[in-house]
C-alpha positions in Angstrom: -0.2 -0.1 -0.4 1.7 3.4 -1.2 0.1 6.9 -0.3 1.7 10.3 -0.6 5.3 8.4 -0.5 4.9 6.5 2.7 5.2 2.8 2.7 3.4 0.3 5.4 4.7 -2.9 5.7 2.9 -6.0 8.4 5.7 -8.1 9.2 5.9 -11.3 11.5 6.7 -10.8 15.1 10.3 -11.9 14.6 11.0 -9.3 12.0 12.1 -6.3 14.5 15.3 -5.2 12.6 15.5 -1.7 13.1 17.0 0.0 9.7 19.6 2.8 10.4 20.0 5.3 7.7 23.3 5.5 5.7 25.0 9.4 5.9 24.1 8.7 2.5 20.2 8.6 2.7 20.8 11.3 5.6 22.7 13.6 3.4 19.7 13.4 0.7 16.9 14.0 3.6 15.3 10.5 4.2 14.1 10.2 7.3 13.5 6.1 8.1 11.4 5.6 11.3 10.8 1.9 12.9 8.2 1.4 15.2 6.7 -1.5 17.2 3.7 -1.2 17.8 1.4 -4.2 20.1 -2.3 -4.8 19.8 -4.6 -7.4 21.1 -6.9 -8.1 18.5 -9.7 -11.0 19.9 -7.2 -12.2 22.6 -4.3 -12.6 20.7 -1.1 -11.0 20.6 0.1 -9.8 17.2 2.9 -7.6 16.9 2.9 -4.8 13.6 5.9 -3.2 12.8 5.3 -0.4 10.9 7.8 1.4 8.6 7.9 4.7 7.1 10.1 6.2 4.6 9.4 10.3 4.0 11.3 12.2 1.5 12.4 15.7 2.6 12.4 17.8 -0.2 15.6 19.9 0.1 15.9 23.2 -1.6 18.8 22.9 -4.0 19.0 19.3 -4.2 18.7 20.0 -8.2 21.0 22.2 -9.0 22.0 26.3 -7.9 19.9 28.1 -5.7 18.0 31.1 -8.1 19.4 34.5 -7.9 17.9 36.4 -4.8 17.1 33.2 -2.7 19.3 33.3 0.5 21.1 29.8 1.3 18.8 27.9 4.3 21.9 28.2 6.2 25.0 30.4 5.2 27.1 30.0 8.5 29.3 27.6 7.1 32.7 27.9 9.1 35.9 28.0 6.8 37.5 24.7 6.9 34.2 22.5 7.2 32.9 20.4 4.2 29.4 22.7 4.0 26.5 21.4 1.6 28.6 22.4 -1.8 32.4 21.0 -0.5 34.2 18.2 -0.7 34.5 15.6 2.0 38.2 15.0 1.2 39.6 18.5 0.3 41.8 20.1 2.6 41.9 23.8 0.2 39.2 26.7 0.6 37.8 28.1 -1.9 38.9 31.5 -2.7 37.9 34.3 -4.6 40.2 35.5 -7.1 38.6 38.3 -9.0 36.1 40.6 -8.2 34.1 43.5 -10.1 35.8 47.0 -9.4 34.1 48.8 -6.7 33.2 51.5 -9.6 31.4 50.2 -12.4 32.4 52.3 -15.1 29.8 51.0 -17.8 26.5 49.8 -16.4 25.9 48.1 -19.4 29.1 45.8 -18.9 28.7 42.2 -17.2 29.7 41.3 -13.2 32.3 38.9 -13.2 33.6 36.6 -10.2 36.5 34.2 -10.5 36.8 31.4 -8.0 40.2 29.1 -6.8 38.3 26.5 -9.5 35.5 25.3 -11.4 32.2 26.8 -9.8 30.7 23.8 -7.9 26.7 22.5 -9.2 25.1 23.2 -6.0 27.4 26.3 -5.1 24.7 28.8 -4.1 24.2 32.2 -6.3 25.8 35.5 -5.7 23.1 38.1 -5.0 22.6 42.1 -6.0 20.6 44.1 -4.3 18.7 46.2 -5.4 17.7 43.8 -7.8 18.4 44.2 -11.5 17.3 42.6 -14.4 19.9 40.4 -15.9 20.8 37.0 -15.4 23.8 35.0 -13.9 25.6 32.4 -16.1 28.5 30.1 -15.1 31.4 29.0 -17.1 34.5 27.1 -15.1 35.9 29.3 -12.4 33.7 32.1 -13.7 30.4 32.9 -12.2 28.8 36.2 -14.5 25.6 38.8 -14.5 24.8 40.1 -17.5 22.3 42.6 -16.7 19.2 42.6 -19.3 19.9 46.4 -20.4 22.3 48.1 -17.7 23.1 48.6 -14.1 21.3 51.9 -13.1 23.9 55.2 -13.3 24.4 56.8 -10.6 23.1 53.9 -8.2 25.2 52.0 -5.3 24.6 48.1 -5.5 25.3 45.3 -3.0 26.9 42.1 -4.2 26.5 38.8 -1.7 29.1 36.2 -2.1 27.2 33.5 0.2 29.2 31.4 2.6 28.7 28.6 1.0 30.0 29.4 -2.4 32.4 26.4 -3.5 34.6 25.4 -6.2 34.6 22.3 -7.1 36.7 19.8 -4.9 37.2 22.5 -2.7 35.7 23.6 1.0 32.8 26.6 0.4 34.4 29.9 0.9 33.3 29.7 5.0 32.4 33.7 5.0 30.1 35.6 3.1 31.2 38.1 1.2 29.2 41.9 0.6 30.7 43.8 -1.9 29.9 47.6 -2.9 29.4 48.6 -6.1 29.3 52.5 -7.1 27.7 52.4 -10.8 29.2 55.7 -12.2 26.8 59.1 -13.4 27.4 59.3 -16.8 29.3 62.7 -17.8 28.3 66.0 -19.3 28.8 64.7 -22.6 26.4 61.9 -22.4 23.7 64.1 -21.0 24.1 67.0 -24.0 23.7 63.8 -26.6 20.5 62.9 -25.1 18.9 65.6 -24.5 19.8 66.6 -28.3 18.6 62.9 -29.4 15.1 63.9 -27.5 14.7 67.5 -29.2 15.2 69.2 -25.3 18.6 71.3 -27.1 18.1 73.2 -30.2 21.3 71.1 -31.4 20.9 67.7 -33.4 24.3 65.3 -32.7 25.8 63.7 -35.5 27.1 60.2 -34.4 30.3 58.9 -36.5 28.8 55.4 -35.7 25.0 56.0 -36.5 22.5 53.3 -34.9 20.2 51.7 -36.9 16.1 51.1 -36.1 14.9 52.1 -32.9 16.8 52.8 -29.9 17.0 50.6 -27.3 17.6 51.2 -23.4 20.4 49.0 -23.4 21.8 50.8 -26.2 20.9 54.1 -25.0 22.3 53.3 -21.4 25.7 51.8 -23.7 26.2 55.4 -25.4 25.8 57.1 -22.0 28.3 55.2 -20.1 30.8 55.6 -23.5 29.3 58.6 -25.7 30.9 57.8 -29.4 32.4 60.5 -31.0 30.9 63.4 -33.3 29.1 66.8 -33.3 26.4 69.2 -32.7 24.6 71.1 -35.3 22.5 74.2 -35.0 18.9 73.5 -35.6 18.0 76.8 -34.5 19.6 79.8 -36.5 19.9 82.1 -33.1 20.4 79.4 -31.4 22.0 79.9 -27.5 25.8 78.3 -27.9 26.6 75.0 -26.4 30.1 74.3 -25.2 30.1 70.3 -26.0 31.4 68.4 -23.1 30.9 71.6 -20.8 27.9 72.4 -18.3 26.9 75.3 -19.3 23.5 77.7 -19.4 22.2 76.0 -22.6 22.7 72.5 -21.3 21.5 73.3 -17.7 18.3 75.2 -19.3 17.6 72.2 -21.4 18.2 69.5 -18.4 15.7 71.0 -16.3 12.7 71.6 -18.9 13.5 67.9 -19.3 13.4 67.6 -15.7 10.1 69.0 -15.2 8.0 67.6 -17.6 9.2 64.3 -16.1 8.1 65.5 -12.6 11.4 65.6 -11.1 12.9 68.6 -9.4 14.4 71.0 -12.3 17.6 70.9 -10.5 20.2 70.9 -13.6 21.9 67.8 -12.2 21.6 64.4 -13.6 20.7 62.4 -11.0 19.6 58.7 -10.8 15.8 59.3 -11.6 17.2 62.3 -13.8 19.0 59.0 -16.1 15.8 56.8 -15.4 13.9 58.9 -17.3 16.4 59.5 -20.0 16.7 56.0 -20.9 13.5 55.4 -20.3 12.8 58.6 -22.6 15.0 57.1 -25.3 13.7 53.7 -25.4 10.3 54.7 -25.9 10.9 57.4 -28.2 9.3 60.2 -26.4 11.6 63.3 -27.8 9.8 66.9 -26.9 7.2 67.9 -29.5 7.0 71.7 -28.2 9.5 73.9 -30.1 12.5 75.0 -28.4 11.5 77.9 -26.4 14.2 80.8 -25.7 14.0 84.9 -24.7 16.5 87.4 -26.7 17.2 90.7 -25.0 18.9 93.4 -26.8 20.2 96.4 -25.0 20.9 98.5 -27.9 18.3 101.2 -27.7 15.6 101.3 -28.0 15.6 97.7 -26.2 13.5 95.0 -27.2 13.0 91.7 -26.0 12.1 88.5 -28.1 10.4 85.4 -27.2 11.6 82.5 -30.0 9.7 79.2 -30.5 11.9 77.4 -32.5 12.9 79.6 -35.8 10.4 81.7 -35.5 9.6 85.3 -33.2 6.5 84.6 -31.4 6.8 88.0 -29.6 8.7 91.1 -29.8 8.6 94.1 -27.5 9.9 97.3 -26.0 11.6 96.6 -22.9 13.7 98.3 -20.2 17.2 97.1 -18.8 19.2 98.4 -15.9 20.7 101.9 -15.5 24.0 103.0 -14.9 25.1 101.5 -11.4 22.9 98.4 -12.0 23.3 97.5 -14.8 21.8 94.2 -16.8 24.6 91.5 -16.7 25.3 90.1 -20.7 24.9 86.7 -20.9 23.2 83.4 -21.2 21.0 82.1 -18.2 18.3 79.7 -17.7 15.0 80.4 -15.8 15.4 79.3 -12.3 12.5 80.5 -10.7 8.8 81.8 -11.6 6.0 83.8 -10.0 2.7 85.2 -10.8 3.4 87.7 -8.0 5.9 89.0 -5.7 7.3 91.4 -3.6 10.5 93.1 -5.0 13.4 94.1 -2.5 16.7 95.7 -2.8 19.1 98.4 -3.3 18.7 101.6 -5.6 22.2 102.6 -6.9 22.5 105.5 -4.8 21.9 103.6 -1.7 18.1 104.3 -0.9 16.0 100.6 -0.5 12.9 99.9 -2.2 10.4 97.3 -1.7 7.7 96.8 -4.4 5.0 94.3 -3.5 2.9 92.8 -6.1 5.4 92.5 -8.8 3.9 90.6 -11.6 4.8 87.6 -14.1 7.6 87.6 -12.3 10.8 84.8 -14.4 14.0 84.8 -12.3 17.0 84.6 -14.5 20.0 85.6 -12.9 20.2 86.5 -9.1 17.3 89.2 -8.3 17.4 89.9 -12.4 13.7 88.8 -13.5 11.8 89.3 -16.8 8.7 91.1 -15.1 6.0 93.4 -15.5 6.3 97.1 -14.2 4.0 99.8 -15.0 6.6 103.0 -16.3 5.6 105.8 -18.4 7.3 104.3 -21.5 9.9 101.3 -22.5 12.9 100.9 -24.4 15.8 102.5 -22.4 17.4 101.9 -19.4 15.1 102.4 -15.9 15.2 99.2 -13.8 18.0 98.2 -11.1 18.9 95.3 -13.2 15.9 93.4 -14.7 14.1 93.4 -17.6 10.5 94.9 -17.7 7.4 94.9 -20.2 4.5 96.0 -19.6 2.1 94.5 -17.4 -0.1 92.8 -20.3 2.6 92.0 -22.3 4.6 90.1 -19.7 1.3 88.4 -18.9 1.5 86.8 -22.4 5.3 86.1 -22.1 4.9 84.6 -18.6 2.7 81.3 -20.3 5.0 81.3 -23.4 7.9 80.5 -20.9 9.0 78.0 -18.0 11.4 76.8 -15.9 15.3 76.3 -17.7 14.3 78.4 -20.6 17.1 80.1 -22.0 17.0 84.1 -21.3 20.2 85.4 -24.0 21.1 89.0 -22.9 23.3 91.0 -25.0 23.9 94.5 -26.3 
C-alpha cells in the first residue's frame, strides 16, 4: 500500500530489526522510522511493525539556488565541508577576481572568479537592489549580464554566500558583501541624450550612427561610452552650446526635461534623471514642443523677443538696468517663477526699495528677472537690473515660458 510517499509493511513478530539510514541517505534528506506496535486483537497478541520512509525535499537538491534566494544556512565555518564542498578536500575556496568597486559601464557584465570550477550546487550571488539580468557559470567564472544596464548613479550590494564553493574544495566559509557604485555618465552623454530627445536646439551627428529604434540597453551604452561626433545647430539664433561643458544651455535643457518628467528641475543629472532619460530614449518620447528661448537687446531702443523654434513669437520694447545697476550680458536659464511677488533691494543711490505685487516674474540671474512693471515708456534703461515689460505683455510672455528656458542678454 502506497500513499504520499509512505510505505507500510506488516511483518511477522520475528522481523523486528531497525534500519539505520546511511550517511548518504541522511545527506539526501531521507528519514527512516521503525516502530513496534503491540495490539490485542480478539485475545491474540500480534506484532505490527510499521516502517515509514519520508522524503524531505531539499531546496537545492536539483542544482544552484536561484538569484535572490538566500541559502537555508549561510553560516558554514571556514574549513568545514558544508553542503557544497568536498569531504576529502583540505583546500578552501577563494575569490580570485572581483568586480571593481566603481562600475564605469553599467551595461558591462559583472565577473566573479573562484579558485576552481564553480561547484554545481554553489549558491548564486545576490545583487541588491534587484537588477534585470541573469547569472551564468562557465568554468571558474560566475558572470552577471544586465538585461539592459545597472542603473547610472546607483549603489548596489553584491553578496557572495559563505557556502560558495569550487569543485573539489571546501566552501568559502565567510559571507562577502561588496559595494558597487555605478558611475554617473558625464556631461557629453547628457548633451547627446538631450539632443536626441529634442530638448536642445542642436542635433548630434554621431560618427557611428545607430540603426533602427533605440533600445534602453543601447541608450545606456551610449551614455556610459558616448560616441564621437559633433553638434549641429537646428535653430538659427540658438543659444551657444559648449560640448562637454555644463553650460547654461545644457543646464536649462536638462531643467526643462526634469520638470516635464516630474522631477525637481535642478539642472544636475541624478539617478532618477538618468532613469527618465533612458526610458524616454527607449520609448521614443521626444520633446514635441518648439524650443523656446528669450533674447534681450540692450541696444536702444531696447527690445525683448520670445523665440519658438525658428520663429519670433513675440517682440516688445523693454527696459533694462540703469548705470550702477546694469543688466549683465550672458546666457541664463530661468530658475524661478512667480505670478506675483514682492521685490526688495537697494537703488544705485543707496536707498532701499520694496515693491509688492510685481507681476509675471521669471528670475534668470540672481535678482534679475523678466517681469511686468508700469512705466511711462519702454525701450531704454530704467530698472535696477531687471528686464521690464508692460504688465499686459508680461502676462503673455509668462505663459510662453517655463523653468529652464534660456534668456540671452546682449548689447
